[in-house]
N, C-alpha and C positions, 0 to 999 in steps of 0.2 A: 351749834356755832362754835368755831374753833379759830384760834390765832395764837401762835407761839411767839411770845415777845423775846426778841434777842437782847443781848446785853446792850447793844447800841440803841434799840428801841426804848429800853428802860432809862438809858442815859438821856435820851431825847425827852422823855416824860419828866425826868427830874429837872432838866433845864427849864422846861415849861413851868413846873411847880415853883422853881426859884423866881422866875419872872413874875408869876402871879403874886407871889408873896411880897416881892418888892413893890408891886403896883397896888397892893392892898385888895386883891380880888378874893382872898380867902381860899378854902380848900375845895370849893365846889364851883366848877365853871362849865359853860356851854359853848360848843362850836356848832354853827348852823351852816348847812349847805342846801343847795337846790338839787332836786332830782328831776332830770329832764324827761321828755316823753319816751326816751329810749332806756330809761332806768339807770342812767349814769349820774355820778355826782358832778355838780357844777358850782363853783364858788363865785361866779361872775355876777350873779344876781343879788347877792347879799353882801353885807359889810364883812370884810375880811378880818374878823376879830374874835376874841374870846370874851365872854360876858360872865361876870360874877353872878352866881345864883343868890347871893345874899344882899349885895348892894348895887348891882347894875353897872359897876365899873368895868371898863374894857381895856384890853391891850391888843395890839395887832398880832395877827398870826404870822407865820413864817414858813418857808418851804420845807424844812426838815420835819416839822410836826404835821403839816398838811400831807406830806408823802406818807407818813404813818397812817393817817386817817384813811387815805385812799386805799392803802393796802388792806386795812381791816375791812373796809366796805367791799372791795372787790373779792376778797377771799370768802365772804359770806353774802354775796350779792343776792343769790336766790332766796336766802332766808329773809333778808331785809326787804325784798320786793314781794314776798308772799302776800302781805296785806293788799298791795296794789293789784295783784292778780285777781282779787275777788270782784273787781269792777269791770264791767263789760266794755265801757267806753274808754277812750284814751285818757290816761291820767298823767299827772306830774305832781310835784309837791316839794316838801322840805324834809330834811333829815338832820337830826340833832344828835351830837355826841355829848354825853354828860360825864364829866370826869370828877370823881371823888378822890382827891389825893389822900385824905385821911384813911379811908378804907382800901385804897388802891383798886378802885373799881371803875370800869367804863360801862355805862348803860346807854340805851338808845331809844329814840322815839321818832315818829314821823307824822307829818300832816299830809293827807292825801287830798289833792284837788281833783275834782271831776265835774263833769257837766251832767245836769239832770233837767228834766222838763216837768213843769207844773201845769196841769190841765185844768181848765175851768170852762163853764158854759154860762151864758147869760141870754136873756131875751127881754125885749122891750117894745115900745111903740115909737115909731118914727116921729109922730106928731108931737110927742112929749119933748123930743130933742129941740123942736123949733116952736115951742109954745110962745116965745117972744117974737118969732119971725114967721108968722103963718104964710107969708108970701113964698118963703123958701120951700115949705112943704108943698104948696101948690105947684111950684116949678118942678119939684121932684115927681109928683104925680103926672104932670103934663108930659114929662120926658118918657115916663113909662107908657102912658097911653098912646104916645106918638111912635113908639118903637116896637114894643112887644106886648100889646094888650091881651093877646090870646093866651099868654102864659101867666100862671099865678105865682110861681116861685123863680127867683133869680139868685144865683150864688156867685160870689166873688171871693177870691182868695187874696191873702196879704202875706207879706214877709218883711221883717225888719231886723236890724242889727247894726252895731258900729255907728250909732247916731244917725242912721238914715233908714227910711222904710217906704214901702210903696204898696199900693193895691194893684193887682194885675189888671191890665187894661182890657182883658178879655175874660168874661165870666161865662156862666152856663145857665140855660133854662132847665126846667124839669125833664126835658127830653135829652139833655146832654148837648144841645146845639150851642154854638158860640154866640155870646151876647157882648156887644161893645159897652165898655164902661164910659158913660157920658157924664158931662159936667155936674149937674145936680145930684145924680146918683153917686158919683165919686165924692162929692162934698159930704154927703150923708155918711159914706163909709168912713171917711177920715174923722168926721164928727163923733161917730160911735167909738172909734179906736181911741181918740184923744180924751174923750170923756170917761169911758168905761175902763180903759187900760192905759192910763197915763204912763209914759216911759216905754211903750211897746216897741220902740225903735232903737233903744239904747243898749249898750253893753252886748251881752250875748243875744239879745233880741227875742223875737217871737215869730210865730206864724199861725195861720188858721184860716177860717172861712167865715164870711158873713152871708146869711141867707135872708132874703126879703120875701115876705108872704103878702101878695097883693090881693088876697081873696076878698078883702073889704078895702076899697081904695080910700075910704074915709078914715080907716084905722089900720094902716099898714104896719105890720109887726116885723121885727128882725130877731134873728137868732145867731149867736156867735159861738163857734168852737174856737177856743183860744189856748195856745200852747206857748207858755213862757219858758225860755231857756235861761237857766241860771248856773253859775259856778258855785259849787258847794265844797265843803271841806270836812274831813273826818280825822280825828286824832287817833294815833295808835301807839301804844307802849309795848316794847318787846320784853318778853319774860326773861330771856337769857342775858347775862352780863359777862364781861371779861374781867379777869383779875390780872394785874400786872405787878 
């Protein structure tokens, strides 16, 4: 990592130090930016200020010092983005400049935001879901017997996210033929999702499949492959620093 501070750059940093001293921020401050999906700095998502590392006091940033930060970042962009390159999925995050006026050092860290999927599997008995409503179970079985009694397994997929979710209105039997999702069976699908995977339709959401086994119509079982999508974050501190 390299950056040659000009006399003008050092003057800009001295002006910032004077402002921080007057405002009582001390000798250690932080300036935070967002890193967008293209790897560029963006200050529109965060408060445009410097924060004291000792007491949390803040002062507003200003164009001259921000210009210097952008120059430092752009001159070393490949180095700063190297931790982000370790993730296969599209990433964004935050980037922090730490200025130590006493030692005349600028250090750096980042928070890498990425998406990941948590997988889980469950199985259960449909009758247990409706132990207080046996009539609902009877309706569920009746629909099955009136539509596809020759098949023992029916599979339906679901998808959710952004505060809404749905079960596909066409499923499959064990031969791969299309099966329509009818009322009582649809109700059971949503009952399973809401009971076993509360929140399956919010934020980044989830997807998966529900498999019903009708081998014993008195004790129909279900099996769910569930994939929950979540946003995670990792912290990274850079080893190299700049002296000014």
